[in-house]
C-alpha positions in Angstrom: 0.0 0.0 0.0 1.3 3.4 -0.8 1.4 6.4 1.6 -0.8 8.6 -0.5 -3.6 6.0 -0.6 -3.3 5.6 3.2 -3.4 9.4 3.7 -6.5 9.7 1.4 -8.3 6.9 3.3 -7.4 8.3 6.6 -8.7 11.7 5.5 -12.1 10.3 4.5 -12.3 8.4 7.8 -11.5 11.5 9.7 -13.9 13.6 7.7 -16.7 11.3 8.7 -15.5 11.2 12.3 -15.4 15.0 12.3 -19.1 15.1 11.3 -19.8 13.0 14.3 -17.7 15.3 16.4 -19.5 18.4 15.3 -22.8 16.7 16.0 -21.6 15.8 19.5 -20.4 19.3 20.1 -23.7 20.7 19.0 -25.5 18.4 21.4 -23.3 19.5 24.3 -23.4 23.2 23.5 -27.1 22.8 22.9 -27.5 22.1 26.6 -27.4 18.3 27.0 -24.6 17.1 29.3 -23.3 14.4 26.9 -24.0 12.9 23.5 -25.4 9.4 22.9 -22.8 6.7 23.7 -23.2 5.1 20.2 -22.2 8.4 18.5 -19.2 8.9 20.8 -18.0 5.3 20.2 -18.5 5.6 16.4 -16.5 8.9 16.4 -13.7 7.2 18.4 -13.6 4.0 16.3 -13.4 5.9 13.0 -10.7 8.2 14.3 -8.8 5.3 15.7 -8.9 3.5 12.4 -7.5 6.5 10.6 -4.7 7.0 13.2 -3.9 3.3 13.0 -3.5 3.6 9.2 -1.3 6.6 9.6 0.8 4.9 12.2 1.2 1.9 9.9 2.4 4.1 7.1 4.7 6.1 9.4 6.5 3.0 10.6 6.6 0.9 7.4 6.4 3.2 4.4 7.2 6.7 5.6 5.1 9.7 5.5 5.7 13.3 4.3 6.7 15.7 7.1 3.3 17.4 7.2 1.6 14.1 7.6 3.9 13.2 10.5 3.0 16.4 12.2 -0.7 15.7 11.6 -0.2 12.2 13.1 1.3 13.7 16.2 -1.6 16.1 16.6 -4.1 13.3 16.0 -2.4 11.3 18.8 -2.7 14.3 21.1 -6.4 14.7 20.1 -6.9 11.0 20.7 -5.5 11.3 24.2 -7.9 14.2 24.8 -10.8 12.2 23.5 -10.0 9.2 25.6 -9.7 11.5 28.6 -13.1 13.0 27.9 -14.6 9.6 27.4 -13.2 7.9 30.5 -13.3 10.8 32.9 -16.7 12.3 32.0 -18.8 10.4 29.5 -18.5 7.0 31.2 -19.1 8.5 34.6 -22.2 10.3 33.2 -20.8 13.7 34.0 -21.3 16.8 31.8 -18.5 17.1 29.3 -16.4 20.2 29.9 -16.9 22.6 27.0 -13.3 23.9 27.2 -11.9 20.4 26.8 -14.2 19.8 23.9 -13.0 22.9 22.1 -9.4 22.0 22.8 -9.8 18.4 21.5 -11.6 19.7 18.4 -9.0 22.5 17.8 -6.0 20.1 17.9 -7.9 17.6 15.6 -8.8 20.4 13.1 -5.2 21.6 12.8 -4.1 17.9 12.4 -6.8 17.4 9.7 -5.7 20.6 7.8 -2.1 19.4 7.9 -3.1 15.9 6.6 -5.1 17.4 3.8 -2.1 19.7 2.9 0.2 16.7 2.9 -2.2 14.7 0.8 -2.6 17.5 -1.7 1.1 18.1 -1.9 1.8 14.4 -2.5 -0.8 14.1 -5.3 0.0 17.5 -7.0 3.8 17.7 -7.2 
């Protein structure tokens, strides 16, 4: 498998996961303490699949520098998402809005870097 195909696949998975993330943020900022569990799990599973693909490419095929930075940011965002899930969602506590914004901000920057890396690799 080539790195560009992996980056494209990861980008699509993350785009779908981002839609779920935006939906969950809308639910939380709309006044509910937490989103449905199935939506949070789907968001996490799709994101984890994308990060796993990028990790595979990083360790076996090599990734462009921008994609490596994106991967680092996705790992940080994943840690934030796991923290939100384990310390708030699973305990049925309201999700802190500041942590949601931080988690999303890191993921959005990572997504932008991944898209830039994919674009640069496909349009030399």
